[in-house]
N, C-alpha and C positions, 0 to 999 in steps of 0.2 A: 706303450705304455705308458702309461698315467698314473704317480702314486700319491696322494695328499694325506698330510697329518696334520691337525687340528692342535691345536693352544689356546689358553685364555688366558686373560691379565685383566683388572680393575686398573682404572689410570682418572688421574683429572688432568684437566686443560682450562684452555679460556683463548677462545677466538678474540683475536686483538691485533690492531696495529698501534705503535706507538707512536707514532706519526699523526694519529686520529685522534680526536677528540672522544672523550665518552660516549659523546651523544651519537659519533659519526660510527663510532662501533656497535654501538646498541642497532641501530637502524640498520647497516648493515648485517650484523650475527646474530641479532636477536637477544634472546636468553643464554645462549652459548657465551655472551661477552661479558656478562655475569662477573663483575671484579672482583666477587669470592670464589671464583673458577667453580667449576660440576665435575661429574664424574659418567664413567660408563662404565660397565662390566663387555669387555668385549672380547670378540670370538676370531683367529686370525687361522685361517686356511692358506698350508704352503703346499703346493702341487708343484711336486717334478716330473721330468719326462727321461724317460732315455732307454736303451735296450734291457731286456731283462738277459742277467748276468745268468751263465746258465750252468755253474759250479755254486751259485748262490739262492739262485732261485728270485734276487730281489733286482729291480731298478735302481736303490739304493736301499741300505741299510734304515728301518722308521725308529729304530733307538736311538742312531748315530745322528739322522734329521732332526728326532728331538732334542736330545742333546747340545745340538750346534743350536739351534732356533731359543732354547733355554738362555743360552749362554751371550749369544748376540743379539739376543731382541730381549725377549721377556727381562730378565733382571734387568736391566734397563729401564722397563717400561711398567709391570707390577709394581701397584702400589705406590706410585710414583706419581709427582708432578710432571707432565711433559712437556713444557713450556722452561721448567727449573732444570728436572733433576735430569735428563734424557739426552747423553751428549751426541746420538747423530739426529735431534731436533733441535738443535738450539741454532737460535737466527730464522727458524722456520715459522712461518703459523703451523698450527699444531692442527689443520683440518685433517678428517680423516684419510682423505686424499694423500695428503704430503705427509701423512706417515707412514702407510702403503709403500709409499715411492723412496721413503728411507729404509723400512724394513727390505725392501728388493734389494738395493744398494749394499747393507749389510750380510746378504743371505747370498746372491748369484754366485760371488764367484767361492766361496765357500764350495756351495753346492758344485760346485765344474770343477773342482777340486778332486770331487769323489765319485766322477764322471757320470754325472746328470746334469740334466739340465735345469733351472729355475723357470716353470713354464707361467706360472701365473701366482697371485696373493690375492685374497679376497681378506677386506677386514670386517667384520658386520661390527659396528658404532651401536646401535639399539638394533630390537627385533624389527623396524621398517628400513631401518639405513643402514646399506653396506656398500663398499667400495669393491670393485675389481680390476686389478693391475695386470698388465701382458708385458712389460717392460717397456 
């Protein structure tokens, strides 16, 4: 059985590599390299899988999953600068792909500790762009 929880957050970031010139960052990352940052209203989908507990009827308690996501992920991202304010993104390029991988790393073990398995994460950056990650 698979079950999905959706959360939302708004965050700013900039795609750039410090070792590159402003011109090269602009060439590679386009307007996403804006020196004054830019922001998105993200949607985060966390899908877990497992057996249905015959006592509760749950794969995992969605209230607990929501609390876990908010504590371990959303509070570090929502209304923050991903490049500067988010501990689990320090030293990484703040692409949607890398954010998704970092979120996986924050959640996989705590979900496993609850008897479920993190199946996949979808992070939607814009209405046209999203990534999916299966670990």
